C-alpha positions, 0 to 999 in steps of 0.5 A, spaced: 251 228 554 255 234 551 262 232 553 261 225 549 260 229 543 266 229 539 268 236 536 272 234 530 275 234 525 279 240 527 285 241 522 280 243 516 276 248 521 282 251 524 285 252 517 279 255 515 280 260 521 286 264 517 281 265 511 275 267 515 280 272 519 282 275 512 275 276 510 272 278 516 267 272 516 263 268 520 264 260 519 259 255 521 262 248 523 257 244 519 261 238 517 264 237 524 257 238 527 255 232 521 261 228 523 258 229 531 251 227 529 253 221 525 258 219 531 252 219 535 248 214 530 244 219 527 242 219 520 244 226 517 244 224 509 238 223 504 238 216 501 243 218 495 248 219 501 250 226 498 245 231 500 241 232 507 235 229 509 231 233 514 236 232 520 242 234 516 239 240 514 236 242 521 242 241 524 245 245 519 240 251 519 241 251 527 249 252 526 248 257 520 243 262 524 248 262 529 254 264 525 249 270 523 248 272 530 241 269 531 240 270 538 238 263 540 237 258 534 236 252 538 228 254 539 225 252 532 222 246 532 225 240 528 222 238 522 217 232 521 220 226 521 226 227 526 225 223 532 225 227 539 231 223 541 235 225 535 232 233 535 234 233 543 242 230 540 242 235 534 240 241 539 246 238 544 251 238 538 249 245 535 250 248 542 257 245 543 259 247 536 256 254 537 263 254 542 266 253 536 263 257 531 267 263 529 264 270 529 266 276 525 271 281 529 
């Protein structure tokens, strides 16, 4: 399934790369990951349409943990309310995005 995940948009993420390098910082592709999740039909926003729901927060947490160097951030169980099928897809998306997660130099 990973090859079905669309990893984009790449342009804002690439533009962030120059800033990341100048600051020697990590960058977690949370926005592109959310878009990939939404492309798979997974809701990541709360009812207000702005804030994260449990699935969106969990996806962001996995990517932040990966960017910060946590060895395997994908082993934490999903929060309540995230269906197993969505949890599996979110984990797959996070793993695919980890290849795009840029670590400090």
